N, C-alpha and C positions, 0 to 999 in steps of 0.2 A: 446392255451399253449404257454409257452416259458421255455425250459431247456437249461444249458449249463453245462459244463465241463471241469477240464482241469485236466491231469494227468502229472506226471513227471517220468521219468526213475529212475532207481534204484541209478544212479550216479547224480541224479539230475540237469543235465545239458540242458535237454530239457524238454519244456512245450508243450505237447499237447492241443490245444485249439479247442474245437468244440461247436455249438450249433444248438438247433433246434426251430423252431417256427410253430405251426400247428393251423388248424382251423376244428371244425366241424360243420355245419349248415344244420338244417333240412329245407328242400324246400318245402314239404309237408307233411302229414300223412305218405306218401307210401315213399319218396325220400330223402335222405340226401347225402350232398356233404362234402366232407373232405379233407384236404390237409397238407402235412408238407413239410417243408423247412430245409436243414441242411447243414452246413458248416464246414469243419475242414481243419487242417493244417497238417495232418498226414503225407503227402509224403515227407517230410523233414526227417522224423525219421525211416521209413521203417520199420524193425522189431524189434525197440527197446521195442515198446509197447505189443509184442505180450503175455507176461503174462497178460496184461490187457483183452485179448481176448480168454479166455479158451487155449492158447497156440498158437492159429492161428497167425501166422505172416502175416505182409501186404506184399504180394508179386505183386509188381507194374510192369505192363506189359510195361511201358514206362516211360521217364524221367520227362514228364510233365503231371501226372495221374489229372483226373478230380476231383474237390474239392468240388463241388455242389451236392447235393442229394435230391431229391425232390421226391413226389408221390400226386396224383391226383386222387380221386377216389368217383365215384357215386354208393350208393346204393339204392336197391329197396327193400321194406320192411325189413325182418330182421326177424330171427328165434328167438323164445322165446322156451327155452330148456324145459320148463315146458308143452309147449302145443304141443300135437302130429298133424301134418300135417301143421305146421308153415313152412314159406321158405323165401329165400331170394335171391337174384342174384346181383351182381357189375358189374362192368368195370373200370379199374385201367390203368392209367399210372403211373411207376415207374422207377427210376433212382438213383441204390443203390450203388455209389461207396464206393470202401474200405476205401477212406479216409475220408470220413464223417459220416462213421458208426461205432462206438466201439464194441457195442454188437447188434447182429443182433435181431432187433426187429421184420423183416420179415425173413421167413425161410431162411436158408442157400443157398438154391438155387440163391437167389436175390442177392447174395453178388457179387458187381460189374458187376451188368446186370442192363440193361434198356429195357423196352419195355412195351408191352400193355398185360394185363391181364383181363379174363373174368371168374366169377364163377358162382356157384349155390350150393346153402344150403338148406337142408330139416332135419325136425324131422319126420322121420318115427314113431318112439314111444317115451313117454315120456322120457327124459334125453339122448337120442341118437341122434347125428347129423350126417348125411352125408354130405360131401362136395367133390365137383369137380369143378378143377380149370385147365384152360390152359394160359399158360404164350408163348408168341412170343417175342423174343427180341435178345439182341446181349451183347457182352462186352462193359462197358463202355469206354473203352479206344481203343480196338480195333473192330471196326467195323465190320471186316472179321469174327470174331468169333461169330456164330449165335448160338440163344440157344431156342429150343423148349421144354416146360415142360407141360406134361399131369400128374395131379396128383389127386389122391382120397383119401379120409381120411372116418373113422368111428370111431367115439369117442361115448363113454360111459363117462357119467357125473354122479359122485355120490356124 
């Protein structure tokens, strides 16, 4: 798929340009490989586009922030929310700079982060899924700012 967008600030003087291209390919009945590449020019505009990000400003840590984002993920199996005891697992490498993501498709914890993620997902009973993931990474612009996230979710779908 391919997506693109442009935003203008309220004064109409700045154009925020972003695009993303992605793919998903089933390698076998049990494995799927997917990826996304995004690019944006938001670094020039800093906080001008905060209203389009739910009020969240773009607080860059450097004068030369990363403009390219990407994600590569390998999934094993996958859950079926209607089927108890279905499960899935994944490993991914993600780089999500603020300058290349206007709305967080990924969880807020990943904004301006890059690193590795591993996760498991399981359906203990129909319409309930449990997810556990671990992310090990660092700030996109400041390699000294390390980030480790252990996250669990229990979701009831109806």
